[in-house]
N, C-alpha and C positions, 0 to 999 in steps of 0.2 A: 504494498501498498504506500502509496507516495505521500506525501508532507506538501503543501500546497505553501505554509509558515517558514520555510530557510529559514532560521536564527541567523547562519554563517553571513556576514554578510559581503557581498560582491563590487569591491571598489570599484574593482578597473569597469567594471560595467555600469554599476552609480554611476563616476563620477561623467560617465557619457550618457544616460537616459535622462532626460527632466522629466521626465513623468509625464508629457501633455496628452494634452488632455482631461487630464484633471484637479480637483481643485487648487495644486497647492508642486511643489516640489519632494526629489526625497533630498535628510540634513546634507551626503555625501555630497551631490551636485552644487546643493547652492552654497556649503563653502567654499568644495574644488569656483564655485564662480567670482566667491565677494575676493580668494586666495586675489586669485587674478586679477582679478581689476587695481587691489594693495599692491600689485605687484606691478600697473600702468597708473598707477598716481603719482604722480614728478612730487603733488606737498607728502610725499609717504616715509614716514623714514625708518627703514629696514632693522633692524633685531640680527645684532650679531650679541651671541650666547662663548663669543671664544674666552 
């Protein structure tokens, strides 16, 4: 019997999947989009943990 509620996340697939046609986005996709926007923002101060 197959369980459609898989508890193991597939982040590689989630980053590409915006869940179009639904009322929201998945958390991994949204974090990737936020990170991308921060990297492109010229006013964003990068954090270096050296």
